[in-house]
Phi, psi and omega in degrees: 000311185302318176293318178294321174299315181296312184298325185290313181296329177293316179298318180293326181286320180301303189305307182295330174280340173285332193266006183285140171286142180273127183281132177264157185247128182298134180217117170258133188211180172052045181283149183218146175206146177204151186239137168254134171292114181259006177105282190260007183197172174235144168262119185257133176245130175221149177217156173208156170255151187220132180220170176086022182268158168290129169243127174272136177263115170230095183063044186082358175253123178265132183233148180221143175244118184236140170240156171204155178236148178262120159261146176234114181272121185271169184301326177274005176086010171282150184246126166263106183284146179033059166307315176236146172219128182213164169222131182233130184260107181267130181229139173209150178282008172216164189292131180267136178279323180200166176223158176272143170237127183234150173206147181231135182207161180246140175245130185280179184294355174283350180270131188283161176288156178143188184273135176229164177216138174254147180234119180276116173253102192263148170215133173288118184294320184289310177276349191056012172296144175241163180203158175232156167208152176222164175209152179255146179213162183244144171253123178202137181287144185268000000 
């Protein structure tokens, strides 16, 4: 009986250890940004990829809710917080390994030529995990 109880408790420990769900971590990566000279302003396009977000399975449709803010670091080193704020509801008929977040905005002629940086501040709305990624771009007249 003593050996049976010992074996039973060892089995429970092993079973409990193996049945834990592995928690995924939200990650934003591979950010890119570039600007087009429009003459009197610039159009900035920026993207980042995100993985490790919570996905809800509803009858074979997988949904994820991600929000993000874009911070802009200007050529003189100032940071403009939350220049863009968005929430995106992503949906696909299969589990998503990662998704693109894309943004587009215009900078007027008051922005000087030079090196800039966009920072994606991403949040998984369901788990409240956050991640960041950034990309640099240049404003220069053609």
